[in-house]
C-alpha positions, 0 to 999 in steps of 0.5 A: 818128573823122573831122574833122567839124563838131560841130552839133546836127543831126549829133548827132541823126543819130548817135543818132536812135533814142535821142533820138527816143524820149526826145523822144516820151516827153517829148511824152507827159508834156507832154500828160498834164501839160497835161490835169491841170487839165481832169480836175481841173475834171471831178472838181470838178463830179462831186464837187459832184454826188455822183459819184466816177468823175471823181475816180478817173479823175483818180487814174489819170491822175496815177499814169500821169504819175508812172510816165512821168516817172520812167522818162523821166528815168532813160532821158534820163540814160543817152542824153545821157551817151553824147552828151556822151562823143561830143561830147568825143571829137570836140572832142579829135579836131578841135582838135589845133591849139587851145591847151590853155586854149581846148580845156579851155573848149570841152570844157565849152561842147561839153557844152552841146550835149548839155544843149540836146538833153536839157533845152531842146528837150524843155522847149520841146516840152513848153511848146509842147504845153501852150501849144497845149492851153491855147489850145484849152481856153480857146477851148472856153470863149470865143474872146476868152480864146484870142485874149488868150493868142495875142496875148500869146505873139506879144508875148513873141516880139517882145520876145525878138527885141529882145534876141537880138543882145545875148545873142549878143554878151555870150555871145561875150565871156564864152566868149572870156575863159573860153578864156584862163583856163588860160593866165592861171592858168599865169602865177601872177600875181595882177593878171592873174587879178584882171583876168580874174575881174573881166572875167568878173564884169562880163560876167555882170552885163551878161547878168543885167541884160539878162535882168532887163529881158527877163523884166520886160517879159515878166511885165508882158505875161503878168500883163496876160493873166491879169488880162483872163482873170480879169475876162472869165471872172467878169463875162461868161461864164455857166459853172460853178465847175469851168469857172472853175477850168479857165479860171484854171488854163489861163491860169496854165499858159499863163503857165508854158509861155510863159516856156519860149519866151524861156528856150529862145531865150536858150539857143539864142542862147548855143548858136549862138555856142558852135557856131561857136566849138568848130568853129574850129581 
């Protein structure tokens, strides 16, 4: 095993077939999940007209979604377990000059690369698919509904950009202190350990405060979009009860999906710092 940088792209190239398959299954699951409210609206209108065909179709889609979700998660665990083993061995090979304390901390950090491939990227992809489908469905009812959603998403990305540097710096401080933990424990000095733990606590509080401000601002924007779409759909559009249900469902689905964007970007900010750190000797 040669000394080579541990990066996301390199990990993907090591396991291209297995990772690609699990991501493909994730996209299929996301598309199926995103279409559920639409099938539900068809079922509502069908039942109101004494038809059950749409209801049975909804049942088939739900059953297929359950089977796909269970199978994908079982497969994911095995694929990314192998990725974590690979990352740990690479880190051990590349860090012969690194202290045991730093290496111990970096082994935990390195696992976050596999976590990102297993969780954040699929979650982000699922969110993107659901966002796209939500906007398309909303546009099929009225362009203003889709425009409100698109503007909202742009504002969310802008809000995150304002917080990116702070998240990066705070994660760097937290990771640097964590690397010293084993050395501090070997001293067996209560004051040194207390100072270390208090520093970790202060840094974690700063990260939490930044997250609170970030998501508070994002929620305000998202709830404003929900209020607008609810008002616009009920006072301006001449549509059926099932259609209003679909509009509200996809507006809320947009909210849930849009929240995945800052979560994924926040993880990427932390991972960017970790990638630089674990490739240091």
